[in-house]
C-alpha positions in Angstrom: 10.8 3.1 19.5 12.0 0.2 20.8 15.5 -1.4 20.2 14.0 -4.0 18.0 12.1 -1.3 15.5 13.9 -1.9 12.5 12.7 -5.3 12.5 9.2 -3.9 12.1 10.1 -1.3 10.0 9.1 1.3 12.7 10.5 4.5 12.5 10.2 7.7 15.1 9.0 10.7 13.7 11.7 13.8 13.7 12.4 15.8 16.6 9.6 18.9 16.6 6.8 16.7 14.3 3.8 16.8 16.1 1.6 13.5 16.1 -1.4 13.8 13.9 -4.9 12.0 14.8 -5.7 9.1 12.6 -8.6 10.5 11.1 -6.5 13.7 10.0 -3.7 11.1 8.6 -6.6 9.3 7.0 -7.6 12.4 5.0 -4.0 13.5 4.0 -3.4 10.0 2.7 -6.7 10.2 0.7 -5.9 13.7 -0.9 -2.6 11.6 -2.5 -5.0 10.0 -5.0 -5.1 12.1 -8.4 -6.1 10.6 -12.0 -2.5 11.0 -13.0 -1.2 8.5 -10.6 -0.8 4.6 -11.5 -2.2 3.9 -7.4 -4.6 4.9 -5.7 -5.3 5.2 -1.7 -8.9 3.7 -1.1 -11.1 2.9 2.3 -9.9 -0.3 3.3 -13.2 -1.8 5.2 -13.7 -4.8 2.8 -10.3 -6.2 3.7 -11.2 -5.0 7.6 -8.5 -2.4 7.2 -8.2 1.4 7.5 -6.9 2.4 4.2 -5.3 0.1 1.2 -2.8 1.7 -1.4 -2.6 -0.2 -4.5 -1.5 0.0 -8.2 -4.3 0.7 -10.6 -3.4 -2.4 -13.0 -7.0 -3.6 -13.6 -8.0 0.2 -14.4 -8.3 0.4 -18.1 -6.4 3.8 -18.4 -3.6 2.4 -16.9 -3.3 -1.6 -17.7 -1.6 -0.9 -21.1 1.2 1.0 -19.3 1.8 -1.8 -17.2 1.9 -4.3 -19.8 4.5 -2.2 -22.0 6.9 -2.1 -18.9 6.3 -5.7 -18.2 5.1 -5.3 -14.9 5.6 -8.8 -13.5 4.4 -8.2 -10.0 2.5 -5.4 -8.2 1.7 -4.6 -4.4 -1.2 -3.9 -2.2 -0.3 -2.0 1.4 -3.1 -2.8 3.8 -3.0 0.2 6.5 -4.4 0.0 10.0 -3.9 3.2 12.4 -3.7 2.7 16.1 -4.1 6.1 17.3 -3.4 5.3 21.0 0.5 3.9 19.7 0.4 6.8 17.3 1.5 4.1 14.6 0.1 2.9 11.5 0.7 -1.0 11.1 1.0 -1.9 7.5 1.4 -5.0 5.8 1.9 -5.8 1.9 0.4 -8.2 -0.2 2.4 -9.6 -3.5 0.4 -10.5 -6.7 1.7 -12.3 -9.4 0.8 -10.4 -13.0 0.3 -13.0 -16.0 -0.5 -10.7 -19.0 -3.4 -12.7 -21.6 -4.3 -11.1 -24.6 -3.0 -7.3 -23.3 -5.3 -7.8 -20.3 -3.9 -8.4 -16.9 -4.6 -11.8 -14.6 -4.0 -11.3 -11.2 -3.0 -13.8 -8.7 -1.8 -14.4 -5.0 1.2 -14.9 -4.9 2.0 -17.8 -3.0 4.7 -16.8 -0.2 3.8 -15.0 2.4 5.6 -11.9 4.6 4.5 -9.7 7.3 5.9 -6.1 7.4 7.2 -3.7 4.6 9.2 -5.4 1.8 12.7 -3.2 1.0 13.8 -4.2 -2.7 
């Protein structure tokens, strides 16, 4: 990790933690999926990345819960593995949510940001 790691959101592993292969990490992240979670981790091939983590806001089982919570923004995290460097690069996409007749209408936010957002 370099001097500017705090700008890129990079953080070194704790001492004694061995590096995993990209394939093993992919399987572990996909293994986080469960029916009771309001998010999902899926293959990112359609977006040109390795994995995507996103809220299930358009899933019929979940959008009513998001609507009752008054959700106005949701995020999609695009992940790309760099096995040579031993890092996962990620970029966040923020989506604005407008509710119409109880169902979500998603639109991509007009601003741009590269990296992770902390709020």
